N, C-alpha and C positions, 0 to 999 in steps of 0.2 A: 175320224172321218169314215163315212160309209163308202164302200167301193163295190162296183158291180163286177162279178167274176163270171166269165163264161167257162162252163165245164162240159166236156164232151164225153159221151158214152157210146161205145161201139159194142155190139153183141148180137145175139140171136133172140128174137122175140118169138116165143112159142104160145100160140093161142089154140088150145086143144079143140079139135072138131071144126076148126075154121080154115086155117091156111097151112097147117103143118109148121114148118120152120121157115122163118123169113129173116133175112139179114137186115139189120137196121143201123142207123146212126142217129144220134140225137145231140142237140145242143140245148142246154138249159141255163137259165140265169138264176143265180142266188145272190141275195144282198147280204154281205158279211161286214162285220167289224174287222175281221181278220181271216186269213185263210191259212190253214196249216199245211206243212209240207206233206203230211201223209195223204192228203186228198189227191195231190198230183201223182203220188206213187201208185195209188189204187187205179187211177185213170189211165195209167200206162198199159194196163192189160188190154189185149185185143180179144174180142169174142168172135168165134166163127160157129156156124151151124154144123152140128155133128151129123154126119151121114149125108150131107147134101153138098154137091159140088156147085156152089153158087158163088159168083163173084161178089165181092163186097162193094156195095155202093153206099154213099152217104146221103142221108136225107136230113136236112136241117129243120129242126123245130124252132121256128123263129119266135123268140119271146119278146120281140120288140114292143108288142102291144100288151104284154103282161104287166101286172103291177106288183108292187112289193107286198100286196095283200094275198098273193097266191092264186091269181086267176089261172085257170087251166088253159093249156095251149092245145088246140085241136089241129092235127096234121094228117094228110092222107099218106098211106103206105102203098105205093104204086096204085093199083086199082082196087085195093082192099078197102073195107069200111074204115072209117076214122075211129080213133080212140083218144081218150083224154088222159093226160098226166097232170097231177096237181103239182104246181110249183110253189113251194113253201119257203118264204124268206126266213132263214134262221142260221145261227152259227152252229147249231147242233143238227146237221143234216146228214142223212144216210142215203146213199144211192146204191142200188143193187144191180147186178148184171150177171149174165151167164158167161162163163169162160171155160175154155177147154184146158186152161192152165191149172196147175195144182195150186190151190189156195194156201195161204199161210195158216188157215184154220184147220188144215188136214192134220189129224192127230196120228200118233204112233199106233193107235188102236184101229186104224183104218177108217176113222170117222171123218167125213167131209162136211164142211159147213156151207157148201155152195148149192143153192137151189135156184132154178130159173125164175127170174122176176125182174121187173123194172118198176121203180117208184121212188118217191121222196117222202119220208116220214120223220117227224120229230117226236122224241119221247122225253118225258120227264120222269126220272127215276126217284124212288124214295124207299124207305123201309117202314113196314108196319110193326115188325118186331125184330129185335137184334139182341140176343142175350145168350148166356151160357150159365150152366151150373155144373155140379159134380157129374151129372149123367149125360147131358144133351147140349149140343150147339144148335140153337134155333135161329134160322134165317128166314124172314118173311119179307119178300120184296114186293114193291108195287110200282108198276110202270103204266103210264098213259101216253098213247100216241095220238097225234092230232088228225089222224085219218089214214086210210089204207088205199092202196092202188090194187086194181085187179092183178091177179097172178103174182102177188107179193107174199113172201114168207118173212117171218121175223124171228129174232133170237134175243135171248137174254143171257148175258155173260156174268157169272158170279165167280169172283176171285177171292179165295180164302187165304188168309195170311200164310205165306210159304212155310213158316215154322210149324203150322198145323198140317197144311196140305202135303208138304214134303214127306212127313211121316205117315199120315193116314192113307194117302193114295198110293203109297208104295207097299201097301199091305195086300196080300192076296185076298180076293173076295171081299174087298172093302164095300162092295155094293150092298151087302146085306145089312150094313149099319145105317143105310140112308133110307129115309122114308118121308112121306108127306104128300102134298097135293099141289097141283098146278091149276090155276084158273086163268082162262082167257076168254076174250069176246068170241062169240060164235061167228062162223062164216055164213051169215044168214041175214037177209034183208029185214027179218023180223027182230034181229038183235038177240040179246040173251047171253048167257055165260055157259061155257062148257068146262068141265073139270077132268083132270087125269090123276090117277094115283101114280106117284113117282116110281115106286118099286115095281109095280106090276105092269104098268102101261107105257112108261116112258124110258126108264133107264136101259141103256144098251141098244136101243133101236138104231138101225142103220139109217143113213141119210141118203136116200135115193130119190130120184124124180118121182113125185106122186106119193111118196111114203107119208105116213102120218107123223104127228108130233113125236119129238125125240129128245132125250136128255143123256148127256155123256160128259166125261171128264177128259180134257185135252192135256196130256202130260207135257206137251211142248210149251203151251202158254200158261199152264198151271191154273186153268180155269174150268169151271163147270159151265156147259152150254145147254140151255133149254132152247129148242127151235120149233117153231110152229110149222104146220103143214102150210101149203100154199093157199092163200085166200083167193077166191074166184070172183068176189064182189068188191066194189068200192064201198067202204064203210066211212062215209064222210063224217059220221058222228064220232069217229075215233075208235081206238082199240085199247083194251086194258089187259095187262098180263101180270099175274101174281104167282110167285113161287113161294110156297109155304113148306120149307124143308127142315127136317130134323136129322142131325147126324148123332148117332148114339156113341159118343166118344168114350163115355164111362165104360160101357160094355166092351167096346173095342179094345180099350186098354187092359181090361181084365182078361180078355181072350188072348191077346197077343203079347202082353207084358210090355208093350211100348208106352212111352211117355212123351208128351210134348214139352219142349223147352219152355220154362217159365219166363214170362216177361209181363210187364204191367198191363199192356194192352195188345190186342190182336186186331188187325185190320180185316175188313170185308169190303170188297169193291164190287160195284154192280154197274152194268151198262146195258141198255136195251136199244136195238137198232134193227134195220132191215138185215135179213139173213143174206150176207153177201161178202164179197171181198170189199169190205167197208172202206168208204173214203176216209174214215178216221176222224170225222168232224164232230163226233159225239165225245163227251167226256164222262169218265167213270165217276160215280159218287162213292164216297168212302165212309164206311161206318167203323165203329170200334167196339170191341168187347173187352171188358176188364177181367183180370184174373183174380181179383180180390175174392176171398171166401172159398175158392176152389182148392181143396187140399185132399190128399190121399185118394186121388182119382186120376183122371187122364192128363192133367198138368203136373209135372214134377213138383214136389213140395218146395216151398221157399227155403232158402239158406237160413239156418238159425243164427241169430246175432251172437256176438261175443259179449262177455262182460268186460268192463273197463274200469280199472282203479289206478290210483297212484299213491305213492308213499308221501304222507304229509311231511315227514321229516326229510324227505329227499324227493322233491317234486319233479325231478327229471326222470324218475323211474316209474314206468307204467307196466301194468300187468293185467291179465284176465284169463278167461277160459272160453274157447270157441268150439267146444266139442259138438259134433253133429250127430244126429240120430241115424242119418243115412238111410231113411225110410222113404220109399216112393220117389226115387231119384235115380239119375244115371250115375254110373261109377265116376267118382270125382275125387280129385286131390284138393285139399283145403289148406289155406294159410291165412295170415292176418295182414290186412292192409292198414298201416298206420298213416294218418294224415295230420298235417299241421296247418291250421287255419283253412281247412277244406282242401288242401293240396296233398295228394299222396306223397309220402316220404319214403316208406320202406315196407317191404313184405317180410313178415316174421313167420318162421315155422312154428307149428304147435307140437307139443309133446305127443308122441305116437303111442305111449303106454304109460302106465303108472310106474312110479319108482324114482328114486333119487331125491336130492334136496336142492331147492332153488336158493337164490341169493338172499331170500328173506328168512331162510332157515326152515321152510315148510316143505312137506313131502309133495313132490311133483305128481299131479294127476293128469291123465290123458286129456289133451286139449289145452293144457296150460301153456302160456307164453308170457314172456316179459321182455322189456327193452329199456335201456338206460340212454337217454338222449345226451347225457353229459352236459356240456355247456351250450348245446345247440339252441335250446329254447330261449326266447326272450320274454320279458314280462308281458303278460296279456295274451300270449299265444294260446290257442285252443287246440287241444289234441283230441282226435276222434279215431275210432277204429271200426272196421267191418270185416266180416269173413269173406274171402274171395275163394270161389270154387272154380277149378279148371278141370273140365271133364277129360277123362282119360282117353276117350276114343273120338275119332272124327265123326261129325254129323254128315248128312247127305251132301252138304256143300264142301266137304273136305276140310272143315275147320273144327277145332276143339272149342266148344262154347265156353265162355267165361261168365260166371254169375256171381252176384253179391248179396250179402245180407243187408238188412237195414243198418244204419249208422248208430254206433254206441258213443255216447258223450260222457266225458269225465267232468264232474263239477268240481272246479277248483275253488275252495272256500275263500281263497285270498283274492280271487278275481271275479266275484259274482257281480253281474250286471244288475243293478237295482231296478225295481219296477219303474221308477221315475226315469231311468236312463235307457230302458229297454225299448228297442225300435223294431217293429214288425216290417220285414222287407217286402217289397212289392213283387207280385207275380209278373210274368211277361206273356204276351200273346203275339203270334205272328200276324201277317196279313190274312184276312178272312175274305172268302169269295162267295158270291151268290151261288146257292145250291149246296154248300157244305153242310154235311150232316154231323160234323164233329167240330167242336171248338177246342183246339189244343192250347194248353197252358203249361208253362214251366214254373215250378216252385223253387225258389232259391233256398240257400242254407239259412236257417233261423237259429236263434239262441234257444238252446234246449235246457238251460238251467232252471232249477226250482220247479221241475215237473211241468214246464210250459208245453202246451199243445196248440195245434194250428188247424184251421179249416179254410177251405176255399169256397167263396160264395160268388156265383155267376148269375147275372141277369141279362135277358135279351129284351130290349125295348121296355125296360122297367119290370119285367116279370122274372121272378127267381126261377132258375132252371137247374141249379146245382148248389148243394150245401153239404159238403162232406169233408172229413179229415184229409189232410194232405201231408206228405212226407217231404223231407229235404231233398233237393236236387232230383226231383222226379218230374216226368212229363205226364200230365193228366189230360185225357181226352174226354171232354164233356159231350155226351151224345145230344144231338138236336135233330131228331128224326124227321121233323116237319120241314127241315131244310132252311138255311139262312137265305134271306133275300137282300138284294142290293138296298142299301140305306139303313138296314137294321143296325141298332146301336147295342154293342156288347160291352158290358162293364164287369169288372172283377176286382175283388179285394181278398186279402187274407186276414182272418181274424185270429189273434193270438189270445190264449187264455192262461192265466196263472191262478192257481187255487187261492181263494181269499182276496183276490184283487179284481178290479174292474178290467174287462177285456180291452185289448188295444187292437187297432186296425192299421193295416198298411194304407198307402194311398190307393185310391180307386183308379184303375187304369181303364181306358176307353178305346174301343176300336170300332170303326164303321165298316160295314160289309161293302165290298166293291165287286165288280165283275172282272174276270180275267182279261176281258177285252179292254179294260181301263188301263192295262199295264203294257204299253208298247216297249219295244226294245230300248228306245232312248231313255225311258223312265226306269228301266230295270236296274236295280243295284244288287250286287251280290253282298250279302251280309257278312261282316267280318267274323272269322272264327274266334273262339275264345280258348286261350291256353290258361289252364288253372294255375294260379300263382298267388303269392310269390313262390318261386322255387329256390331252394338254398343248396349250397355246396354240401355234398354228402347224401343228398336225396337220390333215389334210384328210379323214380317213376315220373313219367310225363303224361299228363292227362289233359283233356279239354273237350270241347264240343263245337260242333258246327250248328248255328241256330237254324231254325226253320227257314227255308228259302222260298222265293217266288216260284210257283210251279206252273205259271201260265205258259202257253205256247210250246208245250212239250219240253221245257227246259230241264236239263240234268246237270249234276254237279259232281266234281271229283275233288279229292282231298290229297294233299301231299304235306307231310310234316318232315322237317329237317332238324337234325341236331348238328349245328355247325354246317358243314358242307355235305354231311351224310344224310341221304334220304332214308328215313326210318319207317315212315308210313306212306303207302301209295295205294289209294283205294279209289275205284271208279264207280260212278253212278250210285253215290251214297244216298240213303233214304232220309231226305230232309223235307218231305212233303208235309207231314203232320206232326213231326216231333224233331227235337234236336238230335244230332247224331254224335254220340260220344266216341272219343278215341282215347287210346292209352298205349303206352309203350314202357315196358319195365326192363331196365338195364340188367336186372338180376335174372331175367328169363333167358338171357343169351347163353351161349356156350360158356363154360367156366372160364376159358382163357380170354373171352371177350367181355366178361362182366366188369363193370366199373361203376363208379358213382359220378354224379354230376359235379363239375368243377366250377368254381367261381368264374364268372365271365362267359361260360358257355351260352350260346345263343340258340334258342329254339324258335323256329319259324313255321307257322302253319299257313298254307296257301289253299284257298278254295277257288276252283275254276268252274265257272258256269258256262254251259253250252246251250245255244238256241239253234234248232234245226234250220237249214237253209229253206228259203221259199222257192217253189218251182211252179212252172206253168203247167198247162194241161198235158203237154207232151213229156213232162218230167224234166224239162230244162230248168236249170237253176236260174232264178230271176233276181234273187237277192241273197247275199251271204251275211251272216251275222258273226262278227269276230267274238271270240270268247271274252268274257269279263272275269276279272279276278279280284279277290280281296285277300288280305293277309294280316296276320298278327305276329308280332315277335315278342319274345320274353327272354331276358337275360337272367341267368342264374345269379341270385343275390347272395350276399355275404351274410352269414348268421353269427359272425364273430365280433360284430361291431366295428369292422374295418373302416367303413365309410366315416363313422363318427370319431374314430381313433385319431388323436392328435399327439404328436411328439413334443414334449415340453422342452423349453429352451434351457440350455445348460448355463452354469455360472463359471466364470474364469477368475482365478485369484489374480491380484495385482502383481505386476512383474517389474523388476529392476534390470538395468542393463548388465548387472553383475550376476544375475540368476542364470542357472544352467538347466532348470527344470520348469516346465509349464504344468500347472495343476489346476483342477476344477472339479465340478460335480455335476452329474447329469440330472440331479434332482429326482423327484418321484415320477416314475414312468409306468405305463400300463403293460403288464407282463402276461395278460390273458392270451389265450390261443397260441402260446409258445413264442411270444414276441421277444426278440433280443435287440440289443442296442450296441452301437459303436460310436466313437467320436472322431469326427474329421477335424484336424487342426492344421492351420496354415498361417503363414505370415505374408502380408501384402499379396502379391500376385503369384506366389509359389504354389506348387502342387500340394494337395493336402496329404498329411500323414494320418493313418487311422490307428486308434488305440482302443482297447476294450476297457470298459470301466470295471472297477472292483464291485463286489456284492453290495457294498454300502453306497455305491454311486460315484465314488471318487475316481478320478482318472489322472494320469500324469504322462508327460512326454519328456524323457530325460536326454541329457547330452545335447542341449541346444545352445546356440550362441545368439544372444539377443543384443540389439542395439537400441539406444535411446531413440524414441519416436517411431519405432517399428510397431505396426498394428498386428496383433495376434488375434485370430478368429477361430471360433469353434462352433460346430453344428453337430447335434445328435442325430444319428441315422437309425431309424427303427426298421427292423426286418420281420416279416411274417411269411411263413411258407406259402408258396403259390400266390403271393401278392407282390405288388410293386412296393419298393421301400418308400418310407415316408421320412421327411426331414423336418427338423425343428427350425425355428428362426435362429439366425446367427447371433452369437454373442461376440463382441470385439472389445479388446483391451489394448491400450497403447503402452508400450514399454517406457518406463520412466528412468531418469538418471538415478543412480544409487545414492547420490548426494541430495536427492529430492530438490534439485535446483529449481524445477518448475513450481515446487511447493514453497520455496524459500520466499519469505515476505520480509521487506525492510520495514521496521517499525518507524513511525513518524517521530522525528526529534521534537524537543520542546525548547523554546527560547524564553529565557527569563524576562520579566517585565523590565522596561527601559524608560529612563527619564532623559530629558534633554541635557541634563548635566552629566550623564554617564559618558564614559569614554571607552568602556569595555562591554562587549556583547558576550553573554555567557548562556549556557543551557546544558541539556543532556541529550545524548543520542538515543536514549530509550533502551529497552531490553532486546538487544540484537543477538541474532544467532551467529555464534562464532565457531560453529563446527566447520570442518573441512578447511581450516585456516582462513576463514573469511575475515576480512578487515574492513574498517570503516573510516571515511574522511568526512569532514564537514566544511561546507563552503557557505559564507555569509553573504547575503544580498540585502542592500538597503535601497529602497525604492527601485528594485529590480536590477540594481547595478551591483555586480560582484565586488566584495571588499576583501576577497582572498580567502585562504584557508584558515580555519580556526585550529587551534591545538586541541587534540582529543586526549584526555587522560585515560589511564587504565580503568578508572571507575566509570567511564562513559561521559564524564563531563567535558565540555569544550568551552574555549574562550578565545576571543579576538580583541586585541588592545588597540589603543590610539585611533579610535574612530570617533569623529565628531558627529553628534546627533542633534537634531532639531526636533522640537515638538511636532508631532504629526508624521514624522518619518515612518515608513513601513519596512519592518525588518523581518526576514525569514532566514531559516537555515535549511540547507539541503544535505541530507546524509547520503553518501554513496557507499554501497556495499561492493566489495571486491572479492571474486573467487577465481582462482587460477583456471584459465582455459574457458571461462564463461564471461558472458557480457555482464557489465556492471548493472546493478539494480539500485534505484534511488527512491527516497521518500522525502517529502517536503513538509516542514513544520507548518503549523498554523501561523498566520501573519500576526506579528506584534507591532502595535503602533506606539511610537515613542510619546510618552506623556510629559507634561510640564512639571518641573521639579518643585515649583513654588505652589503648586496646587491652586493656581490662580482661579481655576473653575470652581474650586471649593471655597474660595475666599468670599466671605459675606461681611459687608459693612453693617455694624450695629446701628440701631436707630438712636439718634441723640435725644436729649431731654431738655426742654425749655422750662425754666423756673416760672412760678406764678407771677403775673404782672397786674399792677393797678394803674388807673389812669393818672396821668400827670407826667412830670418829666423824670424819666427813670432810665437806667441802663438795663439792656436785655442780657440775661445770663443763663447759663445752663451747663451741661456736661455732654461730651461726645460719646460717652459710654465706653465699654470695654472693647477696644478695637485691636485687631491683629496688626502688629507693627513689624512682623517678619518680612524678610526680603526687602527692607528699606521702605516699607509702606508708610506714608504720612497722610495727615488728614487736615482739611480746612473746613470752616463752617461759614455758610452763607445764611443771612437772616432775611426773612420775608415777612412784611406787614401787609396784610390784606393783599397777599400775592405779589406785592411789589418789593423788589430787592432793596435792602438797605446796605448791601455790601458785606464784606467779610467781618467776622468777629475775630477777636484775638483768642488764640487757643494756648493755654498754658500746658506745661509738660504733664500735669496731673489730669489733663483732659477737660478742665473747666474752660469755658469760653465766656467772653463778655464783650459788650459793645459800649460805645460812648452813650451818654445820656441823650435820650430822645423823648419827644413828647408823644404820649400815647393817650388815646381817648378810650373811654369805656366802650367795650364791644369790638375794639380792634382785634384782628386775628393775626397771631404771630406764630411762625414756625421756623425751625432751623434745619438746614440740609447739610449733612456731613458728607464730604467727598473724600474717598480714599484714593491715593495715588500710588502706582507701582510702576517702576521704570519699564518701559517697553510694552506696557499693557494699558488697556483702556481703563479710565477712571471708573470707580464704582461708587455709588452714593446711596444715602438712606435719609429719609425725611422724618422729623420728629412728629409727634402728635401735635395738633394745632392747639395753641393756648389763647383763650379769649381774655382781653384786658378787662379787669373788674373795676367797679366804682371804688375810689379810694376813700370817700366819705362814709362809707358804710351806710348809705342812704337806706338800703333795704332793711337794715336792722334798727334804724332810728325810730323811736316811739315817743309820743307826746303824752306827758302825765296829765290826767284830768284835773280841772279846777274844782273847788268846793264852794257851796252856796250856803250862806247863813240862813237862819230861820227867818221866815217872812211873817209879819203881823199885819192885821187889818189897819188900814189907814196909815201904813208906813210911808215914809217919804221916799224911800228907795230900796235898792237891793244891795247886799254886801256879800262878799265872799273872799276866796284866797286861791292864788295860782301857786302850785307847788314848784319845786326846783326842776328845771328843764335842762336838756343837753344844749349848751351854747356853742359847741365846736362847729367848725366849718361855717361860721357866720350865721348861725341859725338864730332867729328872733321869734318872740311870742306875743 
C-alpha cells in the first residue's frame, strides 16, 4: 500500500548576496512504500541561524496541489522573492538541512559533513569497476542523481570491508597510497563535467562553508566520503558523480609489513545522497571483491591444506601432514580439524619437529599427525580434514582470527560412490533485491572421490554471467555491476566433472528479484540456523551457520548458541546480508579443567533473533513497534556405538521340576561392542527379581531355590552400556512341573476284544500304561452306556468281566482309570466294540438251486438245492414256479434233491425253483434257480424226411414209378 508521509524540516536558509540568514520551516510530501525509522531521527534536529537573534517561525510549504510526479512547490518567505523546491516521490530520498548541532558524520579527524543546503535528490549508485590484484584495489563508482536544488551539496560514501579498512586506515600516512580521479557534473547552466585529482586536490580538505570539493576518511563510520561543494544552480537534468580510486595495497604492505586477513570475498559499499544529516532513506549498494589469485602480497597467503590418508588394513586410522610454509602471513598456531560426514569431530595437534616413530613404524616429520577413531566410524562415513590456523595476536577488533585451509578428502576404496549413483548437490541462493550488485550463492559439500571437480554456472534472464570452479561449503559472490532489477530471473546450477565420464548437473535453482519494499514485517521470516550434524558422542566441536537473512527495513540479527542450558556463543549484529554466517565452538579450546567431549544426548540449540527498528513520526515519537522474530534449530548428540539399533536377545530357561533347587538358563548370543555387559533378572510370579551374572559361555544359574509345581519362573536379560539407559530383552517364562511329570502322564487307550452275542465274557487289554510312581489301573465295563462293573485286571494288563449277557448290536467299551497317590485320577476310554451275531447270519448266503431239463408232456419236476449251509439249524424248502405261477413246494430229500408230482408241461413253459433257507429268529433267505424252458419231447426239430427215388422214364410210358425209403414212424408220423 502506498502512503503519504508528511516530513518537516526546520533550519536556516542561506542565500548569499540576497537576505543573509533567514529562519525557515518546511513541510514536504513524499510518497513511500515504507518509511524507515532513521528518517524521523534525522528530522528531530533543530536548525537555527548562526549569529542572528531571530525568533523561529514556521512557514508551511503546502504540497496539497503537488503530484506524485514531483511538481515543484512555490512558497513566499516573508517579503522575500519566492524559490522552488523539487518534490520527488521516491523511497530513496535525501533531505539536507543546516544545523548547529554536531552531525554524526563528524570524524575524529575534525572533518564535518554538514554543509548549508536544502533539497531533495534521488541517486542511483553502481560500479563501473570493482577489482583487486596483487598490487591495487580499484574502486570506480558511478552515481546519477535525478536533479539538484540550488545551494545543495552532495556526498558519496564508500565503505571498504572493515578487514581491509581497519588495517589500512590505521597506518600513518595512509593517504600516500590513495590516488585516482573524481568526476562530477559542473555547477553550470551550460553543463559539462569537472574532474579532481584525489591525491592533490581532494584528500584532506576541510569541510567549511563555501569550501571546495573534499575527500576524507571517517574513522567512526569506517567510510570514505567524497563531498561536493555547494551547487548554486538547479540542474534539473541531473547530476553525475564518479569516484575512480586506486589504493596501492601491494606497496602499502611492502612498506609497512602489514597484511590483510584472508577471506574469500571483501565487500565494498557505496551510497550517494545530499550532503547533510541524512534522513537515511537511501540504501547502500554492495559490491564484492574476490581474493582468488592474490598471494605473496597484501592479503595473507592461504592456509596450505593437509594430506589425508588412511590404513587399508585398519580403516579407522587416519594420518597426514599439514606443515605450513608460514610465508606472508600473521603469526599463527596450526592444528588439524578432523570431520566426519562434514561435521567437525576433533582438533589434532601436528608434530612440531622431526624425530621419533609413529604407530606405523615411520619416522615422524614436522607437520605429521595421526588419529585412530577406534570403533567410532560407521560403514559409509566420510572423513575429511583441513588445517585450522589460530592467530597468536588480537586484531583491531580484539579477536584472534581463525582461518582454514581447503578440505582434504580421503578416498575409501571400499565405499566409492559409482558414477551411476553420484549426485551433484544443489547450490542455494538467498532473497535477491532490486539494485543488488552481488548475487550470493552457497556451495554445499560434494563428493570428491575419483578426482571429481565442480563449477558454478549462473545466468540472469538467460544470459550467463558466471562460470567458475567452486569449492565445498563456500560462499560465492557473483558480481553483477549493472545491478539487478525487479523481476529479473536468476538461475544457477553446479556442474560436476569426473575424468572419462559425462558431466552431471545439480537441479537448477531459480530466484526472482524483488524489492525490499515487497517485504513487510508480517511477511518477514527469520531463516532457521543450521547446526552441522550429526554430532556424535566423543566429538569436541560444534559448528553451523546462519543463512543469509532478509535485510529490508534495517533489520539486524543476533545469534545465541546453547549447549544444554549453557550459553556458549552470544553474538550481536551478525553479518548475514550477503553471506551465511559461520559459527563454531571447540570444547578443546577451553581451559584444561573445563575441556570435555560431547556426551550422548547433549542438546545443542541455536537461536537467531531478528530486530526491526521502530517506526517514528516527524517528531521522533514511536508510532509502531515491531516485536523481535526468532527462529531456532536443535540437534541432539547422537550415538555412534549402534545403541539405538542394539537389541538385547531373549534368554532361554531350562525346564524345572518341583524337586529342583537350581534355576538354569542361557542368555544366548549378545552384542558386546562398546563395552556392553549383561545380567539376568529372575523372579517367580509377583516376587521381586533376583539378579545374577552369566558366565562367559552365556549360562547362568540361581541356586538354593524352593520351587512349587505350577509356579511360573521368568527371566529377562538386562544389557548395560556406559552413559546409556539399560535395555531389556523380552521375558522368557517357564512353569515348574511336578517331578513325577503328572501333567505329562497320559493314559493309554484300552482295547476291548471282539464280541459275539453268544459271548458271556468281555475281555481286553489296558495297553502299555506308565506304572512309575506306584501308578495303578482299574477297568470299568460299559454296555450300551450302562456300567457292568469292574473287570479284573491281570498283571500282564489283560482284563475280563464274566457273566454278561450280550445281544447282537450291543455297544461295549472299557474305561481305564489311572491312579496316583495325591493326584486326580486320569482316564482313557477304548474304542467302542459292537457285539456281532455268532451265526454269522449276515455272511450266510443261500446257494442257487438247479432244475433238471424238462420235455413237454406229463412229467415230474426235479433238481437239487445245491450245497447249502445247514449250520445253526438252518433248513431249506423249494417252491416250483411254471410261467411264474407257483405250483407249491417240492419234496426235498436229505441229499438235497427235490421232486414234484407229475404235471403236464407244454413245450416252451418256463420253470424255476426257489430255495428258501430258514434260521430260527432270523429272516428267511432265498435263492432262485436259473429258468428252464420245457423242450419238445418228439424231437421235432431233429426229425428229417428221407427223399423218394424216381425210376427212369421213357417216351410214351404209361406212368411214373419210384420208391419211398424207410422213414421215422415215431410219434404218429405218416408219409
